[in-house]
C-alpha positions in Angstrom: -39.9 5.8 -0.2 -41.8 7.2 2.7 -39.7 5.5 5.4 -36.3 6.3 3.9 -34.0 8.6 5.7 -34.5 12.4 5.2 -31.2 14.1 4.4 -30.4 17.7 4.0 -27.5 18.6 1.8 -25.9 22.0 2.4 -24.2 22.8 -0.9 -25.0 24.0 -4.4 -25.7 23.2 -8.0 -23.5 24.2 -11.0 -23.8 24.0 -14.7 -21.1 21.8 -16.2 -19.9 22.4 -19.8 -18.3 19.1 -20.7 -15.7 19.0 -23.5 -14.6 15.6 -24.9 -10.9 16.0 -25.9 -8.5 13.3 -27.3 -5.7 14.5 -24.9 -4.7 17.5 -22.7 -2.5 19.9 -24.7 0.8 21.2 -23.4 1.2 24.8 -22.3 0.6 27.1 -25.3 -0.7 24.1 -27.2 -4.3 23.5 -28.4 -6.6 20.6 -29.0 -9.9 20.2 -30.9 -12.8 18.9 -28.8 -14.8 16.0 -30.3 -18.0 17.0 -28.5 -19.3 19.7 -26.1 -22.4 19.2 -24.0 -24.0 20.7 -20.9 -24.6 18.6 -17.8 -26.0 19.3 -14.4 -23.3 19.4 -11.7 -22.0 21.1 -8.5 -20.6 19.1 -5.6 -23.7 19.5 -3.3 -26.1 18.8 -6.1 -24.2 15.7 -7.3 -24.3 14.3 -3.8 -28.0 15.1 -3.4 -28.9 13.4 -6.7 -26.8 10.4 -5.7 -28.5 10.1 -2.4 -31.9 10.4 -4.0 -31.1 7.7 -6.6 -30.2 5.4 -3.7 -33.7 5.9 -2.2 -33.2 8.7 0.3 -35.5 11.7 0.7 -33.2 14.6 0.0 -33.5 18.4 0.4 -30.8 20.6 -1.1 -30.0 23.9 0.6 -28.1 26.1 -1.9 -28.8 28.8 -4.5 -29.1 29.5 -8.2 -29.4 32.6 -10.2 -32.6 33.5 -12.0 -31.0 32.9 -15.3 -31.8 30.1 -17.8 -29.1 27.9 -16.3 -30.6 28.2 -12.9 -34.1 27.3 -14.2 -32.6 24.2 -15.9 -30.6 23.2 -12.9 -33.7 23.3 -10.6 -35.7 21.4 -13.1 -33.1 18.6 -13.5 -32.7 18.3 -9.7 -36.5 18.0 -9.2 -36.7 15.4 -12.0 -33.9 13.4 -10.2 -36.0 13.3 -7.0 -34.4 16.1 -5.0 -36.5 18.6 -3.1 -35.6 22.0 -4.6 -38.3 23.9 -2.7 -35.8 25.4 -0.3 -33.2 26.5 -2.9 -32.6 30.2 -3.0 -33.0 32.1 -6.2 -30.9 35.2 -6.5 -32.3 37.9 -8.8 -30.0 39.3 -11.4 -27.2 36.8 -10.7 -25.7 34.0 -12.8 -25.7 30.4 -11.7 -22.2 29.0 -10.9 -20.8 27.0 -13.8 -17.7 24.9 -14.7 -15.8 24.0 -17.8 -14.6 20.4 -17.8 -12.3 18.8 -20.3 -12.4 15.0 -20.3 -10.1 12.5 -22.2 -11.1 9.1 -23.5 -9.5 7.6 -20.4 -11.8 9.5 -18.1 -9.1 12.0 -16.9 -10.4 15.5 -16.4 -9.5 19.1 -15.8 -12.1 21.5 -14.2 -12.2 25.3 -14.5 -14.8 26.9 -12.2 -16.6 30.1 -13.4 -17.9 32.5 -10.8 -21.6 32.5 -10.0 -24.1 31.9 -7.2 -24.4 28.4 -5.8 -24.5 28.2 -2.1 -26.1 29.6 1.1 -23.9 32.7 1.9 -25.0 33.8 5.4 -26.4 32.1 8.5 -29.5 34.3 8.1 -30.3 32.5 4.8 -30.1 29.0 6.4 -33.4 27.1 6.5 -33.5 25.7 10.1 -36.9 24.0 9.5 -35.5 21.8 6.8 -32.6 20.7 9.1 -34.9 20.1 12.1 -37.1 17.8 10.0 -34.2 15.6 8.8 -32.2 12.6 10.1 -28.9 13.6 8.6 -27.0 16.7 7.4 -24.4 16.4 4.7 -22.1 19.5 4.3 -20.5 20.1 0.9 -18.3 23.2 0.2 -19.7 25.9 2.5 -18.9 29.1 4.2 -17.7 28.6 7.8 -20.5 30.6 9.5 -23.2 28.9 7.5 -21.7 25.4 8.2 -21.3 26.1 11.9 -24.9 27.4 12.2 -26.2 24.3 10.4 -24.2 22.0 12.7 -25.6 23.8 15.7 -29.2 23.1 14.6 -28.3 19.5 13.6 -26.7 18.8 16.9 -29.7 20.2 18.8 -31.9 17.7 17.0 -29.7 14.7 17.0 -28.8 14.5 13.3 -25.9 12.5 11.8 -23.5 15.0 10.3 -21.0 14.2 7.4 -18.7 16.7 5.7 -16.9 16.5 2.3 -15.2 19.9 1.8 -14.7 19.3 -2.0 -11.9 22.0 -2.1 -9.9 23.0 1.0 -9.1 26.4 -0.6 -12.7 27.5 -1.5 -14.4 29.3 -0.1 -12.3 30.2 2.9 -9.2 28.0 3.1 -7.7 25.0 4.9 -8.0 26.4 8.4 -11.8 26.8 8.0 -12.1 23.3 6.7 -10.2 22.0 9.7 -12.5 23.9 12.1 -15.7 22.6 10.4 -14.3 19.0 10.3 -13.8 18.9 14.1 -17.6 19.3 14.6 -18.9 16.4 12.4 -19.4 12.7 12.8 -17.7 11.7 9.5 -15.1 13.5 7.4 -14.6 12.6 3.8 -11.6 13.9 1.8 -9.8 13.0 -1.3 -6.0 12.7 -1.7 -5.6 16.3 -2.9 -7.7 17.7 0.0 -5.8 15.6 2.5 -2.5 17.0 1.2 -3.9 20.5 1.4 -4.9 20.0 5.0 -1.7 18.3 6.2 1.1 19.3 3.8 1.8 15.6 3.2 1.5 14.3 -0.3 1.4 10.6 0.7 -2.3 9.7 1.3 -1.5 7.2 4.1 0.8 9.6 5.9 -1.8 12.3 5.5 -4.4 10.0 7.0 -2.2 9.2 9.9 -1.6 12.9 10.6 -5.3 13.7 10.5 -6.0 10.9 13.0 -3.1 12.1 15.2 -4.8 15.5 15.2 -8.0 13.9 16.4 -10.0 13.8 13.3 -12.1 10.7 12.8 -13.9 8.7 11.8 -12.7 9.7 8.3 -12.4 8.3 4.9 -9.8 9.3 2.3 -10.5 8.6 -1.4 -7.7 7.8 -3.8 -9.4 7.3 -7.2 -8.5 4.0 -8.9 -6.5 3.0 -5.8 -9.6 2.8 -3.6 -10.2 4.4 -0.2 -8.6 4.5 3.2 -10.9 4.2 6.2 -9.6 5.5 9.5 -11.3 4.8 12.8 -9.9 4.2 16.3 -6.3 4.6 15.2 -6.7 1.8 12.6 -6.5 2.4 8.8 -8.2 -0.1 6.5 -7.7 -0.1 2.7 -10.8 -0.8 0.6 -9.9 -1.3 -3.1 -11.7 0.2 -6.0 -13.8 -1.9 -8.3 -12.0 -2.4 -11.7 -14.2 -0.9 -14.4 -13.2 -1.9 -18.0 -15.2 0.9 -19.7 -14.7 4.2 -18.0 -16.7 7.0 -19.7 -16.1 9.9 -17.3 -14.7 10.2 -13.8 -16.4 13.6 -13.1 -18.5 13.3 -10.0 -17.2 9.9 -9.0 -16.1 11.2 -5.6 -19.5 12.7 -5.0 -21.1 9.4 -6.0 -18.8 7.7 -3.4 -20.0 10.1 -0.8 -23.6 9.4 -1.5 -23.0 5.7 -1.1 -21.0 6.1 2.0 -23.5 8.3 3.7 -26.4 6.0 2.7 -24.5 3.0 4.1 -23.9 4.9 7.4 -27.6 5.7 7.7 -28.3 2.0 7.1 -26.1 1.4 10.1 -23.5 -0.5 8.2 -20.0 -0.7 9.8 -17.9 2.1 8.3 -15.8 -0.3 6.2 -18.9 -1.8 4.7 -20.4 1.6 4.1 -17.2 2.5 2.3 -17.5 -0.6 0.1 -21.0 0.5 -0.8 -19.6 3.9 -1.7 -16.9 2.4 -4.0 -19.7 0.4 -5.7 -21.8 3.5 -6.3 -18.7 5.4 -7.6 -17.7 2.5 -9.9 -21.2 2.2 -11.5 -21.3 6.0 -12.0 -18.3 5.8 -14.3 -20.5 4.2 -17.0 -21.8 7.5 -18.3 -20.7 11.0 -19.1 -21.6 13.8 -16.7 -21.4 14.2 -12.9 -25.0 13.0 -12.3 -25.3 10.4 -15.0 -25.0 6.7 -14.4 -25.8 6.9 -10.7 -27.1 3.5 -9.5 -30.1 2.5 -7.4 -29.4 0.9 -4.0 -30.2 -2.5 -5.4 -27.6 -2.1 -8.2 -24.9 -0.8 -5.8 -25.5 -3.5 -3.2 -25.3 -6.1 -5.9 -21.9 -5.0 -6.9 -20.8 -4.4 -3.3 -21.5 -8.0 -2.4 -19.0 -9.1 -4.9 -16.1 -7.5 -2.9 -13.9 -10.0 -1.2 -14.2 -10.1 2.6 -10.5 -10.7 2.7 -9.8 -6.9 2.4 -11.2 -6.4 5.9 -8.8 -7.5 8.7 -10.0 -10.3 10.9 -12.2 -9.1 13.7 -12.7 -5.7 12.2 -16.4 -4.6 12.3 -16.0 -0.9 11.9 
């Protein structure tokens, strides 16, 4: 769509090797997989594909190796509508990959395998792509790269969102906290919130982050929905019940794509979060981090079914 928002995603692709298992074995146990397949993945790439599917014009700033996996990843991203023209290709390096075990209930365990996936130095950052956009979304990124991207984005008035994906990679919680202070919207899950605050209770962790001055922010809690924090108020948005869950891999990234899209549509934050929960719920229909992602029309159709009663009276944010 020519008039849709232009969004730059700073993050990277990864090759996912997905194993279907009947259950997770105990330590020293074993289990026989019922199927193994490869799927496109990577936090930054997942968000980029979700945004593109929702009708946004998306450029991904990241990297692949020059191996067969890298060629395939760039091809699948382009077919999904993501601009891969600015992706770096590192000669002689392997593309980052993950091994993911998934049960019939959609539970998963992920093992990351080293490889190139992201912009590694500020000198590699494509300033032109950021200047031409309306929004910058930061996925897992090195601090110096993220800060350089934020500087360019601020200079040109972009909306900036940040979902660290992992508070320990690549440089630890203190780096995540520093980046998070510079953005317009912070998105974390319950594990990341615990890593940032030392508090395992999501609502207490949310309160602590707000006490420290972070916000607006959204904390995702899987099947328990999300918490939206703004102006010292926390609002709970429930998840949509989905009877047939194929795979939860990438659900958080799908939520992020819906939330960012809603924000760029200038929806109040609670309603943007509801759009995000709809996108995440619909994604659960298919296996793979980038499969099952809905169009904006599909997501809005489900979001409109959410009861207005979950929003406190008078809340518009």
